[in-house]
C-alpha positions as CSV (number, residue, x, y, z in Angstrom):
1,M,104.7,117.8,103.3
2,Q,107.7,119.7,104.7
3,A,107.5,120.3,108.4
4,T,107.8,123.8,109.8
5,V,109.3,124.5,113.2
6,V,107.4,127.0,115.4
7,D,108.5,128.5,118.7
8,A,105.7,127.3,121.0
9,A,102.6,125.2,121.1
10,F,99.3,126.8,120.0
11,D,95.6,126.1,119.9
12,D,93.7,125.9,116.6
13,P,90.5,123.9,115.8
14,G,91.8,123.4,112.3
15,Y,94.8,121.4,113.5
16,L,95.3,117.8,114.7
17,F,97.9,117.6,117.5
18,E,99.8,114.4,118.4
19,P,103.2,113.5,119.9
20,W,106.3,113.8,117.9
21,W,107.7,110.5,118.9
22,P,111.4,110.0,119.4
23,G,111.6,107.2,116.9
24,A,112.4,106.2,113.3
25,R,109.9,106.7,110.5
26,A,108.8,103.4,109.0
27,L,106.4,102.3,106.2
28,A,104.6,99.1,107.0
29,F,103.5,97.0,103.9
30,C,100.9,94.4,104.9
31,E,99.7,92.0,102.3
32,R,98.4,88.4,102.4
33,G,99.3,88.1,106.1
34,A,102.9,89.1,105.6
35,L,104.7,92.3,106.8
36,R,107.5,94.3,105.3
37,L,109.0,97.2,107.1
38,Q,110.8,100.0,105.1
39,V,113.2,102.1,107.2
40,A,115.8,104.5,105.6
41,G,119.2,102.9,105.6
42,M,118.1,99.4,106.5
43,A,118.0,96.5,104.1
44,D,115.9,94.3,106.3
45,A,114.2,96.3,109.1
46,L,112.0,93.4,110.1
47,A,115.1,91.4,111.1
48,A,115.8,94.0,113.8
49,F,112.1,94.2,114.9
50,P,110.8,90.6,114.6
51,E,108.3,91.2,117.4
52,L,106.1,93.2,115.0
53,M,105.5,90.4,112.6
54,G,101.9,90.0,113.9
55,M,100.9,93.5,112.6
56,P,98.8,92.1,109.7
57,E,96.6,90.1,112.1
58,Q,95.5,93.4,113.7
59,L,94.2,94.7,110.3
60,N,90.8,93.9,108.9
61,E,91.8,94.9,105.4
62,D,94.5,93.5,103.1
63,G,96.8,95.4,100.8
64,V,97.5,98.0,103.4
65,V,100.4,100.5,103.6
66,L,100.9,102.4,106.9
67,D,103.1,105.4,107.6
68,G,104.2,105.5,111.2
69,T,107.0,105.5,113.8
70,L,109.2,102.7,115.1
71,L,109.9,103.0,118.9
72,V,111.8,101.0,121.4
73,L,110.4,101.2,125.0
74,D,112.4,100.9,128.2
75,D,111.3,98.9,131.3
76,A,109.0,101.8,132.3
77,G,107.3,101.8,129.0
78,R,108.8,105.1,127.7
79,P,110.4,105.6,124.3
80,D,114.2,105.3,124.6
81,P,116.2,106.7,121.6
82,E,119.4,104.9,122.8
83,L,117.7,101.5,122.7
84,L,116.3,102.3,119.3
85,R,119.7,103.3,117.9
86,S,121.1,100.1,119.2
87,R,118.5,98.0,117.4
88,L,118.9,100.0,114.2
89,A,122.7,99.5,114.3
90,G,122.3,95.7,114.8
91,G,123.4,95.7,118.4
92,G,121.0,93.0,119.5
93,R,117.3,93.4,120.5
94,P,117.2,95.5,123.7
95,G,114.0,97.0,125.0
96,R,110.5,96.4,123.7
97,P,109.7,97.5,120.1
98,A,106.4,99.3,119.2
99,Y,104.9,100.8,116.1
100,V,102.7,103.9,116.2
101,A,100.7,104.2,113.0
102,G,100.0,107.8,112.0
103,D,98.6,107.7,108.5
104,L,97.1,105.4,105.9
105,L,98.6,105.4,102.4
106,W,97.0,102.3,100.8
107,S,94.1,100.1,101.7
108,G,92.5,97.2,99.9
109,G,95.4,97.3,97.4
110,Q,94.5,100.9,96.3
111,P,96.1,104.2,97.1
112,V,94.1,106.5,99.4
113,V,96.5,109.5,99.6
114,A,94.2,111.6,97.4
115,R,91.7,111.7,100.2
116,S,91.8,114.2,103.0
117,F,93.9,113.5,106.0
118,A,90.8,113.5,108.3
119,V,89.2,110.8,106.1
120,R,92.4,108.7,106.1
121,R,92.8,109.0,109.8
122,R,89.3,107.8,110.5
123,W,89.8,105.0,108.0
124,L,93.0,104.0,109.8
125,E,91.3,103.9,113.2
126,A,88.6,101.7,111.7
127,I,90.8,99.0,110.1
128,L,93.6,98.8,112.7
129,T,92.8,97.2,116.1
130,P,95.2,98.5,118.7
131,G,97.4,95.9,120.3
132,D,100.3,95.6,122.7
133,R,102.9,96.5,120.2
134,V,101.1,98.2,117.3
135,T,98.6,101.0,117.7
136,V,97.2,104.1,116.2
137,G,98.6,107.3,117.5
138,R,96.5,109.4,119.9
139,A,95.6,112.8,118.4
140,Y,93.6,115.7,119.6
141,V,91.9,118.5,117.6
142,G,92.5,122.1,118.7
143,D,94.1,121.7,122.1
144,G,97.8,122.0,121.2
145,T,98.9,123.7,124.4
146,L,97.3,121.1,126.7
147,V,98.8,118.2,124.7
148,A,102.2,119.8,124.9
149,E,102.0,120.1,128.7
150,A,101.0,116.5,129.0
151,L,103.8,115.3,126.8
152,A,106.4,117.4,128.7
153,A,105.4,115.6,131.9
154,L,106.3,112.3,130.1
155,G,109.6,113.6,128.9
156,I,108.5,114.1,125.3
157,D,109.4,117.5,124.0
158,G,108.1,117.3,120.4
159,L,104.5,118.0,119.2
160,S,103.2,117.5,115.8
161,A,100.5,119.8,114.4
162,R,98.8,118.8,111.2
163,L,96.1,120.6,109.2
164,V,93.0,118.4,109.2
165,Q,92.1,119.3,105.6
166,E,95.7,119.6,104.3
167,A,95.1,117.1,101.5
168,E,92.0,118.8,100.1
169,G,94.0,121.1,97.8
170,Y,96.1,118.1,96.6
171,R,93.0,116.1,96.0
172,Q,91.5,118.8,93.8
173,R,94.8,119.1,91.8
174,V,94.9,115.4,91.2
175,I,91.3,115.4,90.0
176,E,91.9,118.3,87.7
177,Q,95.0,116.8,86.3
178,A,93.3,113.4,85.7
179,E,90.4,115.1,83.9
180,G,92.8,117.1,81.7
181,D,94.8,113.9,80.9
182,A,91.6,112.1,80.0
183,A,90.5,114.9,77.7
184,Y,93.9,114.9,76.0
185,F,93.9,111.1,75.4
186,R,90.3,111.2,74.0
187,Q,91.5,113.9,71.5
188,L,94.6,111.9,70.7
189,L,92.5,108.8,70.1
190,A,90.2,110.7,67.7
191,E,93.3,111.9,65.8
192,Y,94.8,108.5,65.7
193,S,91.6,106.9,64.3
194,K,91.8,109.4,61.4
195,A,95.5,109.2,60.6
196,P,97.4,106.5,62.6
197,Q,100.8,107.0,60.8
198,V,100.8,110.8,61.0
199,T,99.8,110.7,64.7
200,R,102.5,108.1,65.6
201,E,105.2,110.2,63.8
202,R,104.0,113.4,65.6
203,L,104.1,111.7,69.0
204,Y,107.6,110.4,68.2
205,I,108.9,113.8,67.2
206,E,107.4,115.5,70.3
207,A,108.9,112.9,72.5
208,M,112.3,113.2,71.0
209,Q,112.1,117.0,71.3
210,Q,111.4,116.7,74.9
211,I,114.1,114.2,75.5
212,L,116.9,116.0,73.5
213,S,116.1,119.3,75.0
214,N,117.3,118.0,78.4
215,T,120.5,116.3,77.3
216,S,123.8,117.4,75.8
217,K,125.1,114.1,74.5
218,V,123.5,111.5,72.2
219,L,124.6,108.0,71.4
220,I,123.1,106.5,68.1
221,D,123.2,102.8,67.5
222,Q,124.0,101.8,63.9
223,K,121.8,99.1,62.6
224,S,124.5,97.6,60.4
225,G,127.0,97.0,63.1
226,N,128.0,97.3,66.8
227,N,129.4,100.8,66.5
228,L,127.9,103.7,68.3
229,L,127.8,107.2,66.9
230,Y,128.5,109.8,69.5
231,L,127.1,113.3,69.1
232,P,128.4,115.8,71.7
233,L,125.7,118.3,71.2
234,D,127.0,120.7,73.8
235,R,130.4,120.9,72.2
236,M,128.9,121.3,68.7
237,M,126.7,124.2,69.9
238,Q,129.7,125.8,71.6
239,L,131.8,125.5,68.4
240,S,129.0,126.8,66.3
241,G,128.6,129.8,68.5
242,A,132.4,130.5,68.5
243,L,132.6,130.3,64.7
244,A,129.7,132.7,64.3
245,G,131.4,135.1,66.7
246,K,134.7,134.9,64.7
247,E,132.9,135.5,61.4
248,Q,131.1,138.5,62.8
249,A,134.4,140.0,64.2
250,A,136.2,139.4,60.8
251,K,133.6,141.4,58.8
252,P,135.0,144.8,57.6
253,P,133.1,147.8,58.9
254,E,130.4,148.9,56.5
255,T,131.0,152.1,54.5
256,P,128.3,154.5,53.6
257,S,127.0,153.6,50.1
258,E,127.5,156.3,47.4
259,P,124.5,157.9,45.8
260,S,123.2,156.1,42.8
261,T,124.0,157.3,39.3
262,A,120.3,157.9,38.6
263,R,119.9,160.3,41.5
264,S,123.1,162.1,40.5
265,R,121.9,162.6,36.9
266,E,118.5,163.9,38.2
267,A,120.2,166.4,40.5
268,F,122.5,167.6,37.6
269,R,119.4,168.1,35.3
270,S,117.7,170.2,38.0
271,R,120.7,172.5,38.4
272,D,121.0,172.8,34.5
273,R,117.3,173.9,34.3
274,E,117.8,176.5,37.0
275,V,120.8,178.0,35.1
276,R,118.8,178.3,31.9
């Protein structure tokens, strides 16, 4: 979800408030006792933060993916952005690294993002045992102003406010889409059972229509050789439109059609009867 900046902290029982840590977002993949960290712009984040290798031992489930923040603490135990940047840039291993987990994406080898954030958060707290370097972020419901004041005293200016039930709408959309897809495939299976060849051809045509409607160039592989046939559809359509415009411009203006001979004779007979 895209974050929205507000002018000041606020209180709302529908929101979960927690620190906006001065760190780097990191996904932690824990499976079969091994850890893999994914940080934007880094090929091997774990090499810069080897002290976090014991994270899987703090989990009581396998096949877990966490969404959290990488921090580097100074001697006083406070997050230090400069020390973090030094680690990320490969400038040694200053400070003490830490990982604050904020959300649970997978558990037991299955995705859990369709569940509400409140459920995921409680699940995360249940499966991750807080340790010296890895912990679950502290969050408070409703008291945004109080949390902001406490963080300011620690030198942390950012505050994250998240709707507790923000995923309920997403969850409902996922369920409805899944039910719609299931109904479509059941109908497709019935049609395929009756006419396999016709159904395959229809699906192929529909797929090609969808693909070609989003492209302007097509390469066709010839079965008899290694030559490729190139169809510049965009140029062909432009040329076709230009030719049609020229033909329309070259047409002489239409002249009013003369009255038919039959109508002329009828008018002449009428005048002749009137004279008589």
